[in-house]
N, C-alpha and C positions, 0 to 999 in steps of 0.2 A: 204166612208163618208168623208166628208169634213172637209179639216182642218181649224182649226178656231183659230182665234188671242183670248190669254186668257183675262180678262176684264181690271185685272189690268198685264201689260205690261215692269212689273219687271224686270231688270236683272243684277241688283245691286249685286256686290259679297260679302256675309255677312262679316261683321268686328268680329275675336274675342278673347277674350284676351287670354292671353297665357297660362293660365292652363284647357283652355277652345277646344284647339286644340291638336285634340289626333291624333295618327295616320288615326282613323277609321270615323272621323269628315271633316279633311283634303281632303282623298278621295272621300268623298262624297260632298263636296263642288266642288271639280275640276267635277265632274260627272254629276253638273249642265251646262255645259260648255262643252267636250269634252267628244267627244265618244269613249270607248275603251281605249288601250295601258294602262292597270290596272298596269302593269308591275313596268311603269313610274311613277307611282299615289305613288306606291306603296313605288317609293325608295327614293322621297319628301320630303312622310308624312313623315318618318322616318328622315332622314334628318332637316327639321325642327322641329319636337318632340327633337331631339337630342339637339340643341341646348337650349330650353328649360331647361331640363336636366342636361345640362354643367351649368347655369347660379344658379343651384342648392347646387351644389356642391360648398366645402370652395374653393377660391380664388388661391391656389396655386396649387390646380388638375385643377381647370376650365379651368385654363392655361395651362397644358400639351394635354389636348385635344383637339386636329384640327377636324376641319369639312372633314366628307369624300363628299369629290368632286366626283360630276356624271359628267359619260360620256356619253351621250344617241346617239347611232346609229339609225339612220334609215333614209329613201329617202323624200324630201321635202312634205310638206303639210299635215304631219301625225299628228303633234299636239306639236312639242319640243318646239318652241316658248311661243306657248298659256299654256303653263300648266306653266314653271317658269311665266310668267304674271302674269297668276292668283295668283298662290302661292303668288308673293309679295305684287299681290294688296291684298291679303288675312289677313295680318299679318299688313298692311301699312309698309313694310320695304322698301328700298333705293333700288332699281331696275334697270341692264343698262343692256341692250340688245346691245351686238359690235359685228363685226366681223369682227375674228383675222387678214382676209387679208389685214385691212385696216391700220397695223400696219410692222415699217419695222425694218429691225436689227438699231442699233442704228449709227451713221455715215452716214447713206444716209437719201434722203429727201423724208417726210412720217411720221407721227402719232408717236411719241414714245408710250412704253405703259405704262410707270407711268399717263399718259392722263385720264386712264378708272377712276382711283381712284381719281381722280381730278372731272373726270362729276359725278361720285357717289357720290363724297360728297358735288359738287353742289344740288346733286337729293335732297341729306338730308336735307343743308338748307332747302330747298324750302316747305318737307316739315314739318317740322318743324316749320317756320314759317308760315304755314298753320293751323296748329294744334293753336299755339299760337295766333292768329288773331284771331280766334275763341272763343278760351278763355275768350280775352277780347272782343270781340264785342258787349255782353250788357252793357259792361261800355263806353265803346268810343260813344256809340249810345245816350247817355245819359249826356255826355259831350259835345259833338259835338250837342245837344239839346240845353243844354245852351248857347254855344257859340250865336248859331242862335239867343236864348232869350239875349241877351249882343249885336248881331247886330240890331236887332230892337227895342232893346228900352233897350240905353249905362246908366248904374248907375248913379243916379244922382251926382253933383260935394254936397259936405260940406257945409251946409245950417249956418249962423253965429249964432242962437240962438239953443238949444240943442229940446225942444218945434217944433221948425220949422224943423227943424231934421228929430222931432220924426214922425211928421204928413206924412211928404214928403217920409219915410221911408216907413212905412202903405203905402201909397196912392203908392208907388212904389210895392212894393211889391204883392196886389192886380191885378195894371195893366199886371205886367209880369205874375200874373198866368191867369190871362184871353188870353193873348196871347199865353200861352201855353196847356189850350185847345182847342185851334184856329188850332194851327200846329197838338195834335191830330186827327181833327174833317178834318183835311186839307183842311182850308180857305185858309191859306194863300200861299197855294202852288204858283201860281201864283206871289207873291212880287217880286220883284227886291228886293238884296239887294249884296252887295258890300264884296269880300271875300280876300284873299289871295293865290294864284295858284302858286306853282313849274313849271314852262315847263320842258316839256323834251326835254332835247336836246342830237341829238347823239353824237358819240363820234368823232371828226376832222381824227381820226389814226386808219390805218387797219396792223393788223397786219397778216402775212402770215407767220405761221411756227410753230415747231413742239413740242416743248417738253417745254412748260409750260408755253410759251413765249403769250399766248392769250389772257392771264388774263392781259396782260400791258395796255390795255385800260382800262379797269375796274380803276385797279391803279392807273393811271393817273389823271384818272376824281377824286382820291380820293385825291391826290396830290393840284392838281389843284383849289379850290373851285368854282371858277367862271363858272367852264365847265361843273358842274354840274344840273344845270339849273338856270335860274333866276328868283327869285318871282315876280309875276305882279299879281295887285289889277285886280278884275274882275266882272262888273257886273251882277250875274245871276242870275235865276228864284229858289227860295225853295225848289224845287222839286229837280234840277241841282245841289243847290250848298251842300245838306246835304250828298249824297253820298262820297263827297268831304271831308268835315271835317270829316267823319268818320272816311276814309281810313289815314284822317292824326293824330286822336285820337289814330287812332290803331296803327300807327306805330310811336306816343309816348310811346304809354302803354307798346310793347314790346324792351326784352333786346337783341341788335342782339348779343354781347359779350355769354349772355346764351345760347341762339339757335345756335352759332358756334360749343362753347362746348358740347349741347346737339347734333347736329348733326354725330358728328365726333363720340359719343362715340357709335348714332344708324349704323355709318357706321360700326366702326370694331364688333359690336356682332348682326347686321339684317343683311349687307347689303348682294348684289346678283347678282351676275356678269355670266349674261349667253351668253358665248366664240363659237358665233355662225360659220360655214366653218373654225371649228380646222380640217380639212380634208383638208381643201386647203394648208394648211402649215404641212402638216405631210410626204409629199415625199424627197426622196433619192436621185434625180438623179446625184446630183454634186459630183462629186470624186473627184478633186484639191481645194479641202478646201469649207465650208460652202456656204449655198446660202444664198443669203440678201434676199429674201420674204419666204424663209422656217425653215431651223433646225435654223439659226439666229434671227427668231421672237421664233423661240419654244424655244432658250436658254434664250433671253432677258422676254421673259413671264414666265419662270421657277421661277424666284427668287419674283415676284407681286404672284403668289399662290405657293410659300413656306410659303412665310409670310416675307414680310419685314416690311420697316419705307417708307411712301410717304408725301414729303414734302406738304401742300396745301396750299391754302390764306386760310381756316380757321385753321390751326394747319398738327401737324402731324395726321398722320396716319399709322394705321397698318390693313396688310393687313393678318396678320394669321389665325382670325378668319370669314374671309370671304365668304362667299359660293359661290366655282365656280360653275356652270351647261355647261359644255362641250359640244359642239350640231356638229354632221358633217355628211354628207350622209355616206364615206365612202367607195361609190360606184367604185370607180379609183383605192383609197390607201387603205392600215387597219388601224385601231388601232395600230394595232404590229409598224408600220412607222414612231408613232413619237419617240422623244426619250426615251427611258430606263426611264430617271429622271422625266419626264412630264404622261408616263405610267403611274409611280406613284403616281403620285399625283393623278392620275381620277383613285382610287382604286375600286369606283361604276360603271358597266356596265350596262347599260340597252341599248335593243333590240326591239327598233318600228314599231309598225307591218304596211304590209303597206294596202290600205285600198280595200274595193272589196265597189260589188254593196250594199250590207246589213248595210255597214257602211254611205255611203253616204245618202241612206235612212234614217236613222239617221243621220245622221248631219244636213236637210233638216227640218226634224220632233220636231223633242227630245227637244234639247236644249232650253235651256230658250232664249236664241239669238238666233235661228232657221234661217240659211236662210228666209225659205215661212214666217215665223211670220214677219220679217226684211221689207218684199218686203208689208205688207199685211198693216204693221205701215206705213212704208211711202207711201204707195196709199190713203190710210185711211183719209192722210192730205187734200189731193185734194175730200174726200166724197165720192170715187169710193172702193167698197166694191169687193175683190177679193177672189175670192173662189177654192183654191187647192183638186182635190180631188186625192185621194189614188195613183190612177194611171198615173197622172201627173208625182208625185213625184219618181214613179217607172219608168217611161219613163228618167226623167232629170238624174234620178242616172245612166240610162241603158247607158244612150251616153253619159253621164261623164266618166264611166269608158271604154268606147270603143276606146273613144279620148286617154285615158293614154296610152289602151293598145298599142292603134299603132302609137301614136305620142311621143313626150316627155311623162311621167309621173310625175308632180305635185300634184297628191295629192288631198286634197280636196281646192286646189285653181280652179281646176276645175271645181269646181259645180259656183263657184261665174261668170266667164266667159260663160259658159252654160247658166246659172239664167240669164245674161243680157240680151242674148240674145231673150232668151224668152221670156222675158215684155221689150223689147224693144218698141214695138208700141204702147200697152197700157200704157209704163213709156213717151212714145211723145204726145199721143193724150193727157192724161188724166184729165190738166184744160179743155180741149172744148167738152169732150165727156160725151154723154144725156143717156145711157145704164150705170148706177151706177152700175151694180149687174153684175160683170164679170167672166163666170167658168170656169178656165181654167185643162180643162183635158187631156188625152193622145194625142186625135187628135189636140188639141191646137198646143201640144207640138213636135208633128212629123212636123205637116205643119208648124212653126216656125224655123223647125232645119231642112228640107227638102235638102237646098241643100248641106249642112255640112254634114246629113249625108248620102246622093247618090256622090256625091266628095271629096277623102279623103285629094287631093289638099287644097279644100277651107278648107279644119279642123285645117290649119295649123295654119290660122290666127285667130285661136281660142286659144292665145297664144301659 
């Protein structure tokens, strides 16, 4: 049976209220996008629900309850990052994925650990600002319409007699309403109007540093008014002017101080940091003192994970209740190689399973964003209908598993590279192809991957 594309190719993750987010619903929602890894899904679902439970407690008790950080252990490409990312989207939580290997011990060149809290605060501000902009969108559109009408028909000057003034005002209102009707009907879209536009100017300062000074460029722009861009008058069509005016009204209607305050609260109570490659900083080879890239980094990370206060441009941010999800393959080192204090800060440990052929077939066909559905949707834009048979999915999964076994095991990411090779010719010739219905079966897959299957050295070129 052919694998068909659903009529509504909707892959957006649903948004739930905190009360609706029961652990079972969280797992059910994650199942729409991620195959297997039930233990990991269960662990993150409980951690998320505990946040809701903590907010229901009296403040004095809620402050004492710290999040139970999770350590995900498993090879690359099995879904560690995807679980965390989908979890953050589901709750509209500020989410940051960062590699532990990017950090260096204080006193050395490289990023300092506090920068991840500043980055998370920046993301939270963007999230809250987007929400507030959407809230005032309707009012901004009305204000923008009034501004357009003012440009098209400037208000009349005050006349000498009250009678003349009354007549002029009535005529003005009548003409204005006619123009409003024409705006709604789209009749005036091509008419030229003159509006004020703020030009964006890139900062002449380039900052190459670590501990927080990446924000200096922004701060300098705030101190020097002229650096933020000059206001110029431009003649544009009404259809081009409308977005400018709506955006300007939206910016005027929101309060950035309030947004900053809400963002800090969101980071402190809902922030999620996915700390990848934790195994890369877990070794203890150094005998004559702490090593810069490993144990020293762990000791710098420890205060952030335990709970401290970080100074950001939006205010002080407490990290006590940020949820940290650590991850690593741990195929060379072991979780026990982390310093004892770090081990204690990740009390929940979950092992993720390696993926086999059955998992690959499910990844290709079942999720809402399944790989075969993605290729069908992409080629449908060229009016080319690709029909994948079940034996094609079986063959792709078999080859991906075989290459993973004989080369480096990169999990589900192998499917992307195998699929790209299978679809290479169709993707290349799709705009000019005359046959608009193309079947892809086992024979076609074997033909496309013939040389890779036969020659083990060639398989190395597929990642």
